[in-house]
C-alpha positions as a printed Julia matrix, in Angstrom:
91×3 Matrix{Float64}:
 182.37  20.91  178.92
 182.78  17.02  177.73
 186.4   15.82  178.01
 187.03  12.38  176.5
 190.58  10.82  176.21
 191.01   7.98  173.57
 193.19   6.26  171.43
 194.56   8.22  168.73
 193.39   7.42  164.92
 195.09   8.27  162.01
 192.57  11.17  161.07
 194.0   12.78  164.48
 197.3   13.4   163.07
 197.02  16.8   161.48
 196.12  18.07  164.93
 198.51  15.99  166.64
 201.1   17.32  164.55
 199.35  21.36  165.28
 200.48  20.3   169.06
 203.67  19.0   168.24
 204.66  22.73  166.36
 202.7   24.55  169.23
 205.3   22.58  171.97
 208.09  23.61  169.75
 207.06  27.27  169.52
 206.78  27.13  173.4
 210.05  25.56  173.45
 211.64  28.33  171.38
 212.54  25.53  168.49
 209.78  26.43  166.27
 211.67  24.97  163.09
 212.79  21.97  164.59
 209.9   19.97  163.8
 210.71  17.78  160.61
 208.11  14.86  161.01
 204.85  15.25  158.69
 201.39  13.87  159.12
 202.21  11.13  156.82
 205.43  10.31  159.05
 203.11  10.07  161.96
 200.5    8.15  160.05
 202.96   5.95  158.84
 204.98   5.47  161.65
 202.0    5.25  164.2
 199.51   2.83  162.68
 201.41   0.73  160.31
 201.79  -3.24  160.86
 204.53  -2.49  163.78
 203.55   1.04  165.05
 206.85   2.87  166.6
 204.82   4.76  168.93
 201.16   5.03  170.76
 199.25   8.32  171.07
 196.08   9.51  172.81
 194.37  12.34  172.48
 192.01  14.44  174.75
 189.07  15.85  173.05
 187.24  18.74  175.0
 183.8   19.34  173.41
 184.71  17.08  170.13
 187.9   19.16  169.4
 191.37  17.7   169.81
 192.74  19.87  172.98
 195.74  17.41  173.58
 197.73  14.62  172.93
 200.44  12.61  174.33
 202.67  10.2   173.11
 204.62   6.79  174.28
 206.94   4.49  172.83
 208.83   1.41  174.0
 212.45   0.78  174.17
 214.54  -1.81  176.08
 217.1   -1.28  178.8
 219.96  -3.96  179.53
 219.63  -3.31  183.11
 215.79  -2.98  183.29
 214.34  -4.87  180.22
 210.93  -3.35  178.45
 210.56   0.42  178.97
 207.57   2.74  177.96
 208.71   6.31  177.5
 206.11   9.09  177.83
 207.36  11.38  175.51
 205.48  14.6   175.57
 202.0   15.66  177.19
 200.83  18.53  174.92
 197.57  20.54  175.76
 196.64  23.68  173.71
 198.01  26.75  175.3
 194.25  27.93  175.51
 193.32  25.16  177.55
């Protein structure tokens, strides 16, 4: 078994979206996901990305992902939010 955690690339976004949908189903909100692969590719990999994503590859297959984004607090300054950590149900 080989596990690698790496920066996500645009080509990973179909699998990332699948994991997002798996999470929504787990949260009993399967119809709540409106984001598309194109949205993820545009918003995460353009000139000014809105988020950073990592994927966990298990034996060459994307088995998990996490998504982070920055914000700003008037009290704390710069913030990094860990939005989700999702691992395929079978793992």
